[in-house]
DSSP file (Angstrom, degrees, kcal/mol; ACC not computed):
  #  RESIDUE AA STRUCTURE BP1 BP2  ACC     N-H-->O    O-->H-N    N-H-->O    O-->H-N    TCO  KAPPA ALPHA  PHI   PSI    X-CA   Y-CA   Z-CA
    1    1 A X              0   0    0      0, 0.0     3,-0.1     0, 0.0    51,-0.0   0.000 360.0 360.0 360.0 130.3    6.8   14.8  -14.6
    2    2 A X        -     0   0    0      1,-0.3     2,-0.1     3,-0.0     3,-0.0   0.619 360.0  -0.1 -81.4-120.3    6.7   17.3  -11.8
    3    3 A X  S    S-     0   0    0      1,-0.1     2,-0.3     2,-0.0    -1,-0.3  -0.428  80.4-111.3 -70.4 140.7    5.1   16.3   -8.5
    4    4 A X        -     0   0    0     -2,-0.1     2,-1.2    -3,-0.1    -1,-0.1  -0.556  20.3-135.4 -71.2 133.4    3.6   12.9   -8.2
    5    5 A X    >   -     0   0    0     -2,-0.3     3,-2.2     1,-0.2     4,-0.5  -0.777  18.9-167.6 -88.6  95.4   -0.2   12.9   -8.0
    6    6 A X  T >> S+     0   0    0     -2,-1.2     4,-1.2     1,-0.3     3,-0.5   0.679  79.0  73.6 -65.0 -17.1   -0.6   10.4   -5.2
    7    7 A X  H 3> S+     0   0    0      1,-0.2     4,-2.6     2,-0.2    -1,-0.3   0.807  86.7  65.3 -63.9 -27.4   -4.3   10.2   -5.8
    8    8 A X  H <> S+     0   0    0     -3,-2.2     4,-2.5     1,-0.2    -1,-0.2   0.876  97.0  55.2 -62.2 -36.6   -3.4    8.2   -9.0
    9    9 A X  H <> S+     0   0    0     -3,-0.5     4,-1.7    -4,-0.5    -1,-0.2   0.910 109.1  46.5 -60.8 -42.2   -2.0    5.5   -6.7
   10   10 A X  H  X S+     0   0    0     -4,-1.2     4,-1.6     2,-0.2    -2,-0.2   0.900 111.2  51.8 -66.2 -40.8   -5.4    5.3   -4.9
   11   11 A X  H  X S+     0   0    0     -4,-2.6     4,-3.4     1,-0.2     5,-0.3   0.896 107.5  53.2 -61.8 -39.1   -7.2    5.3   -8.3
   12   12 A X  H  X S+     0   0    0     -4,-2.5     4,-2.0     1,-0.2    -1,-0.2   0.881 104.9  54.8 -63.4 -38.1   -4.9    2.4   -9.3
   13   13 A X  H  < S+     0   0    0     -4,-1.7    -1,-0.2     2,-0.2    -2,-0.2   0.884 117.9  35.6 -60.7 -37.7   -5.9    0.5   -6.2
   14   14 A X  H  < S+     0   0    0     -4,-1.6    -2,-0.2     1,-0.1     3,-0.2   0.911 134.8  19.9 -83.3 -45.5   -9.6    0.8   -7.1
   15   15 A X  H >< S+     0   0    0     -4,-3.4     3,-2.4    -5,-0.2     4,-0.2   0.378  87.0 108.7-110.3   2.7   -9.5    0.6  -10.9
   16   16 A X  G >< S+     0   0    0     -4,-2.0     3,-1.8    -5,-0.3    -1,-0.1   0.769  70.5  66.1 -55.6 -30.5   -6.2   -1.1  -11.6
   17   17 A X  G 3  S+     0   0    0      1,-0.3    -1,-0.3    -3,-0.2    -2,-0.1   0.675  94.5  60.7 -67.9 -14.7   -7.8   -4.4  -12.7
   18   18 A X  G <  S+     0   0    0     -3,-2.4    -1,-0.3     2,-0.1    -2,-0.2   0.488  91.6  89.0 -88.2  -3.6   -9.3   -2.6  -15.7
   19   19 A X  S <  S-     0   0    0     -3,-1.8     2,-0.1    -4,-0.2    39,-0.0  -0.530  85.3-103.4 -91.3 159.0   -5.8   -1.7  -17.0
   20   20 A X     >  -     0   0    0     -2,-0.2     4,-2.6     1,-0.1     5,-0.2  -0.340  40.7-101.8 -71.0 163.7   -3.7   -3.8  -19.3
   21   21 A X  H  > S+     0   0    0      1,-0.2     4,-2.2     2,-0.2     5,-0.1   0.896 120.6  44.2 -56.9 -46.7   -0.8   -5.7  -17.8
   22   22 A X  H  > S+     0   0    0      2,-0.2     4,-2.6     1,-0.2     5,-0.2   0.902 113.0  51.7 -68.9 -40.1    1.9   -3.2  -18.9
   23   23 A X  H  > S+     0   0    0      1,-0.2     4,-2.5     2,-0.2     5,-0.2   0.947 112.9  45.2 -59.5 -48.2   -0.1   -0.2  -17.9
   24   24 A X  H  X S+     0   0    0     -4,-2.6     4,-2.6     1,-0.2     5,-0.2   0.894 112.6  51.8 -63.3 -40.9   -0.7   -1.6  -14.4
   25   25 A X  H  X S+     0   0    0     -4,-2.2     4,-2.4    -5,-0.2    -1,-0.2   0.920 112.3  45.0 -62.7 -45.5    2.9   -2.6  -14.0
   26   26 A X  H  X S+     0   0    0     -4,-2.6     4,-2.2     2,-0.2    -2,-0.2   0.928 114.9  46.8 -67.4 -45.2    4.2    0.8  -14.9
   27   27 A X  H  X>S+     0   0    0     -4,-2.5     4,-3.0    -5,-0.2     5,-0.5   0.925 114.3  48.3 -62.0 -44.5    1.8    2.7  -12.7
   28   28 A X  I  X>S+     0   0    0     -4,-2.6     5,-2.1    -5,-0.2     4,-1.6   0.905 110.7  50.7 -63.7 -41.6    2.4    0.4   -9.8
   29   29 A X  I  <5S+     0   0    0     -4,-2.4     6,-2.7    -5,-0.2    -1,-0.2   0.909 116.8  41.1 -61.8 -41.0    6.2    0.7  -10.2
   30   30 A X  I  <5S+     0   0    0     -4,-2.2    -2,-0.2     4,-0.2    -1,-0.2   0.923 129.8  23.3 -75.4 -45.4    6.0    4.5  -10.3
   31   31 A X  I  <5S+     0   0    0     -4,-3.0    -3,-0.2    -5,-0.2    -2,-0.2   0.877 131.4  33.1 -92.9 -41.2    3.4    5.1   -7.5
   32   32 A X  I  <<S+     0   0    0     -4,-1.6    -3,-0.2    -5,-0.5    -4,-0.1   0.895 129.9  32.0 -85.4 -41.3    3.5    2.0   -5.3
   33   33 A X  S   <S-     0   0    0     -5,-2.1    -3,-0.2     2,-0.1    -4,-0.2   0.540  97.4-134.8 -93.6  -7.3    7.2    1.1   -5.5
   34   34 A X        +     0   0    0     -6,-0.4    -4,-0.2     1,-0.2     2,-0.2   0.825  43.9 163.8  57.6  36.6    8.3    4.7   -5.9
   35   35 A X        -     0   0    0     -6,-2.7    -1,-0.2     1,-0.1     2,-0.1  -0.546  37.1-116.1 -80.6 150.9   10.7    3.9   -8.8
   36   36 A X     >  -     0   0    0     -2,-0.2     4,-2.4     1,-0.1     5,-0.2  -0.357  26.1-107.6 -78.8 165.7   12.0    6.7  -10.9
   37   37 A X  H  > S+     0   0    0      1,-0.2     4,-2.6     2,-0.2     5,-0.1   0.890 122.2  52.2 -59.8 -39.4   11.2    6.9  -14.6
   38   38 A X  H  > S+     0   0    0      2,-0.2     4,-2.2     1,-0.2    -1,-0.2   0.903 108.8  49.2 -64.8 -41.9   14.8    5.9  -15.4
   39   39 A X  H  > S+     0   0    0      2,-0.2     4,-2.3     1,-0.2    -2,-0.2   0.918 113.5  46.0 -63.9 -43.1   14.6    2.9  -13.1
   40   40 A X  H  X S+     0   0    0     -4,-2.4     4,-2.8     2,-0.2     5,-0.3   0.914 110.4  54.6 -65.0 -42.1   11.3    1.7  -14.7
   41   41 A X  H  X>S+     0   0    0     -4,-2.6     5,-1.5    -5,-0.2     4,-1.5   0.913 110.0  46.3 -56.1 -45.8   12.8    2.4  -18.2
   42   42 A X  H  <5S+     0   0    0     -4,-2.2    -1,-0.2     2,-0.2    -2,-0.2   0.917 113.9  47.6 -65.3 -44.1   15.7    0.1  -17.4
   43   43 A X  H  <5S+     0   0    0     -4,-2.3    -2,-0.2     1,-0.2    -1,-0.2   0.885 118.6  40.0 -64.3 -39.2   13.6   -2.6  -16.0
   44   44 A X  H  <5S-     0   0    0     -4,-2.8    -1,-0.2    -5,-0.2    -2,-0.2   0.626 103.7-126.1 -88.3 -14.5   11.1   -2.5  -18.9
   45   45 A X  T  <5S+     0   0    0     -4,-1.5     2,-0.3     1,-0.3    -3,-0.2   0.844  72.3 111.7  70.9  33.3   13.7   -2.1  -21.7
   46   46 A X  S   <S-     0   0    0     -5,-1.5    -1,-0.3    -6,-0.2    -2,-0.1  -0.843  74.1 -83.0-129.5 168.4   11.9    1.0  -23.0
   47   47 A X     >  -     0   0    0     -2,-0.3     4,-1.9     1,-0.1     5,-0.1  -0.293  32.3-119.0 -71.8 157.4   12.8    4.7  -23.2
   48   48 A X  H  > S+     0   0    0      1,-0.2     4,-2.6     2,-0.2     5,-0.1   0.883 117.5  54.9 -59.1 -39.2   12.2    7.0  -20.3
   49   49 A X  H  > S+     0   0    0      1,-0.2     4,-2.8     2,-0.2    -1,-0.2   0.880 105.2  52.1 -63.2 -39.1   10.0    9.0  -22.6
   50   50 A X  H  > S+     0   0    0      2,-0.2     4,-2.2     1,-0.2    -1,-0.2   0.889 110.1  48.9 -64.9 -38.8    7.9    5.9  -23.3
   51   51 A X  H  X S+     0   0    0     -4,-1.9     4,-2.6     2,-0.2     5,-0.2   0.950 112.6  47.8 -63.1 -49.3    7.5    5.3  -19.6
   52   52 A X  H  X S+     0   0    0     -4,-2.6     4,-2.4     1,-0.2    -2,-0.2   0.925 112.6  48.3 -58.0 -48.0    6.4    8.9  -19.0
   53   53 A X  H  X S+     0   0    0     -4,-2.8     4,-2.6     1,-0.2    -1,-0.2   0.909 112.7  48.4 -60.9 -43.1    3.9    8.8  -21.9
   54   54 A X  H  X S+     0   0    0     -4,-2.2     4,-2.8     2,-0.2     5,-0.2   0.908 111.4  49.3 -65.0 -42.4    2.4    5.6  -20.7
   55   55 A X  H  X S+     0   0    0     -4,-2.6     4,-2.5     2,-0.2    -2,-0.2   0.906 112.5  48.6 -64.3 -41.0    2.1    6.8  -17.1
   56   56 A X  H  X S+     0   0    0     -4,-2.4     4,-2.2    -5,-0.2    -2,-0.2   0.944 114.4  44.7 -63.3 -48.0    0.4   10.0  -18.3
   57   57 A X  H  X S+     0   0    0     -4,-2.6     4,-2.0     1,-0.2    -2,-0.2   0.907 115.3  47.8 -63.2 -42.5   -2.0    8.1  -20.6
   58   58 A X  H  X S+     0   0    0     -4,-2.8     4,-2.5     2,-0.2    -1,-0.2   0.891 109.6  52.9 -67.6 -39.2   -2.8    5.6  -17.9
   59   59 A X  H  X S+     0   0    0     -4,-2.5     4,-2.4    -5,-0.2    -1,-0.2   0.917 108.9  50.2 -61.0 -42.7   -3.3    8.3  -15.3
   60   60 A X  H  X S+     0   0    0     -4,-2.2     4,-2.0     1,-0.2    -1,-0.2   0.899 110.0  50.8 -61.3 -40.6   -5.8   10.0  -17.6
   61   61 A X  H  X S+     0   0    0     -4,-2.0     4,-2.3     2,-0.2    -2,-0.2   0.909 109.6  49.9 -63.7 -42.5   -7.6    6.7  -18.0
   62   62 A X  H  X S+     0   0    0     -4,-2.5     4,-2.2     1,-0.2    -2,-0.2   0.902 110.1  50.4 -63.6 -41.1   -7.8    6.2  -14.3
   63   63 A X  H  X S+     0   0    0     -4,-2.4     4,-2.5     2,-0.2    -1,-0.2   0.868 108.6  53.1 -64.3 -35.8   -9.2    9.7  -13.8
   64   64 A X  H  X S+     0   0    0     -4,-2.0     4,-2.2     2,-0.2    -2,-0.2   0.917 107.5  50.7 -64.8 -43.3  -11.8    9.0  -16.5
   65   65 A X  H  X S+     0   0    0     -4,-2.3     4,-2.8     1,-0.2     5,-0.5   0.930 112.6  47.0 -57.1 -45.2  -12.8    5.8  -14.6
   66   66 A X  H  X S+     0   0    0     -4,-2.2     4,-1.5     1,-0.2    -2,-0.2   0.892 109.3  53.5 -66.1 -39.1  -13.2    7.8  -11.4
   67   67 A X  H  < S+     0   0    0     -4,-2.5    -1,-0.2     1,-0.2    -2,-0.2   0.898 115.9  40.1 -61.0 -40.1  -15.1   10.6  -13.2
   68   68 A X  H  < S+     0   0    0     -4,-2.2    -2,-0.2    -5,-0.1    -1,-0.2   0.874 133.3  19.8 -76.7 -38.5  -17.6    8.0  -14.5
   69   69 A X  H  < S-     0   0    0     -4,-2.8    -3,-0.2    -5,-0.2    -2,-0.2   0.834  74.4-156.4-105.6 -40.9  -17.9    5.8  -11.4
   70   70 A X     X  +     0   0    0     -4,-1.5     4,-1.6    -5,-0.5     5,-0.2   0.642  46.9 134.0  72.9  15.2  -16.7    7.9   -8.4
   71   71 A X  H  >  +     0   0    0     -6,-0.2     4,-2.8     1,-0.2     5,-0.2   0.867  64.2  55.3 -67.8 -36.6  -15.8    4.8   -6.3
   72   72 A X  H  > S+     0   0    0      2,-0.2     4,-2.8     1,-0.2     5,-0.2   0.943 109.2  44.9 -65.3 -48.0  -12.5    6.0   -5.1
   73   73 A X  H  > S+     0   0    0      1,-0.2     4,-2.1     2,-0.2    -1,-0.2   0.889 115.1  49.7 -63.6 -37.6  -13.7    9.3   -3.6
   74   74 A X  H  X S+     0   0    0     -4,-1.6     4,-2.5     2,-0.2    -2,-0.2   0.921 111.5  48.8 -65.4 -43.1  -16.6    7.4   -2.0
   75   75 A X  H  X S+     0   0    0     -4,-2.8     4,-2.7     1,-0.2    -2,-0.2   0.934 111.3  48.8 -61.8 -46.4  -14.3    4.8   -0.6
   76   76 A X  H  X S+     0   0    0     -4,-2.8     4,-2.2     1,-0.2    -1,-0.2   0.874 111.2  50.8 -63.2 -36.6  -11.9    7.4    0.8
   77   77 A X  H  X S+     0   0    0     -4,-2.1     4,-2.2    -5,-0.2    -1,-0.2   0.916 111.7  47.2 -66.0 -42.7  -14.9    9.3    2.4
   78   78 A X  H  X S+     0   0    0     -4,-2.5     4,-2.8     2,-0.2    -2,-0.2   0.905 111.3  51.8 -64.3 -40.5  -16.1    6.0    4.0
   79   79 A X  H  X S+     0   0    0     -4,-2.7     4,-2.2     2,-0.2    -2,-0.2   0.906 109.1  50.1 -62.9 -41.9  -12.6    5.2    5.2
   80   80 A X  H  X S+     0   0    0     -4,-2.2     4,-0.9     2,-0.2    -1,-0.2   0.921 112.9  46.2 -62.9 -43.5  -12.3    8.7    6.8
   81   81 A X  H >X S+     0   0    0     -4,-2.2     4,-0.7     1,-0.2     3,-0.7   0.898 109.9  54.8 -64.6 -40.2  -15.6    8.2    8.6
   82   82 A X  H >< S+     0   0    0     -4,-2.8     3,-1.0     1,-0.3    -2,-0.2   0.894 104.6  53.8 -59.5 -41.0  -14.6    4.7    9.7
   83   83 A X  H 3< S+     0   0    0     -4,-2.2    -1,-0.3     1,-0.2    -2,-0.2   0.753 109.0  50.0 -65.9 -23.1  -11.5    6.1   11.3
   84   84 A X  H << S+     0   0    0     -4,-0.9     2,-0.3    -3,-0.7    -1,-0.2   0.536  79.2 121.0 -93.2  -7.6  -13.7    8.6   13.2
   85   85 A X    <<  +     0   0    0     -3,-1.0    -3,-0.0    -4,-0.7    -4,-0.0  -0.398  25.3 164.3 -62.4 120.0  -16.1    6.0   14.5
   86   86 A X        +     0   0    0     -2,-0.3     2,-0.2     2,-0.0    -1,-0.2   0.576  41.6 107.1-109.2 -17.0  -16.0    6.0   18.3
   87   87 A X        -     0   0    0      1,-0.1    -2,-0.0     5,-0.1     0, 0.0  -0.447  52.8-163.4 -63.0 129.1  -19.3    4.1   18.8
   88   88 A X        +     0   0    0     -2,-0.2    -1,-0.1     4,-0.1    -3,-0.0   0.177  42.1 131.7-103.0  16.5  -18.4    0.7   20.1
   89   89 A X  S  > S-     0   0    0      1,-0.1     4,-2.5     4,-0.0     5,-0.2  -0.238  73.2-108.3 -64.0 160.2  -21.8   -0.9   19.3
   90   90 A X  H  > S+     0   0    0      1,-0.2     4,-2.4     2,-0.2     5,-0.2   0.884 120.1  51.0 -58.5 -40.1  -21.8   -4.2   17.5
   91   91 A X  H  > S+     0   0    0      2,-0.2     4,-2.6     1,-0.2    -1,-0.2   0.924 110.5  47.8 -64.8 -44.9  -23.1   -2.5   14.4
   92   92 A X  H  > S+     0   0    0      2,-0.2     4,-2.4     1,-0.2    -2,-0.2   0.901 112.3  49.6 -63.7 -41.0  -20.4    0.2   14.4
   93   93 A X  H  X S+     0   0    0     -4,-2.5     4,-2.1     2,-0.2    -1,-0.2   0.919 112.8  46.6 -65.1 -43.7  -17.7   -2.4   14.9
   94   94 A X  H  X S+     0   0    0     -4,-2.4     4,-2.4    -5,-0.2    -2,-0.2   0.908 112.1  50.9 -64.6 -41.8  -18.9   -4.5   12.1
   95   95 A X  H  X S+     0   0    0     -4,-2.6     4,-2.5     1,-0.2     5,-0.2   0.920 110.0  49.7 -61.7 -44.3  -19.3   -1.5    9.8
   96   96 A X  H  X S+     0   0    0     -4,-2.4     4,-2.7     1,-0.2    -1,-0.2   0.906 110.3  50.8 -61.8 -42.0  -15.7   -0.4   10.6
   97   97 A X  H  X S+     0   0    0     -4,-2.1     4,-1.4     2,-0.2    -2,-0.2   0.919 110.5  49.1 -61.6 -44.8  -14.4   -3.9    9.8
   98   98 A X  H  < S+     0   0    0     -4,-2.4     3,-0.3     1,-0.2     4,-0.3   0.943 114.7  43.9 -61.2 -48.8  -16.2   -4.0    6.5
   99   99 A X  H >< S+     0   0    0     -4,-2.5     3,-1.4     1,-0.2    -2,-0.2   0.913 112.3  52.3 -64.7 -42.5  -14.9   -0.6    5.4
  100  100 A X  H 3< S+     0   0    0     -4,-2.7    -1,-0.2     1,-0.3    -2,-0.2   0.765 110.3  49.5 -66.6 -23.6  -11.3   -1.3    6.7
  101  101 A X  T 3<        0   0    0     -4,-1.4    -1,-0.3    -3,-0.3    -2,-0.2   0.360 360.0 360.0 -98.1   5.5  -11.3   -4.5    4.6
  102  102 A X    <         0   0    0     -3,-1.4    -1,-0.2    -4,-0.3    -2,-0.1   0.494 360.0 360.0 -69.8 360.0  -12.5   -3.0    1.4
């Protein structure tokens, strides 16, 4: 695997509950805990190639979820807008709180 596609980590945050336990564990270890394929392989008791194949398949599945639903890109856009909110009105403050706690 060349460069890590960090967007997969964000996709996992949004759609991870739709994954099987092992899929979620491997993706989280690789993207959230920043473990190498070899480290994950050792922890899981499977080959490095099996880890790589699973991460690739799971990443494709996460991208498919995003293609169908689009929630992650919408969330990231809302988060970016929330960070730019300078209005201190009660509505703006509540909106920022809601978005920041998603």
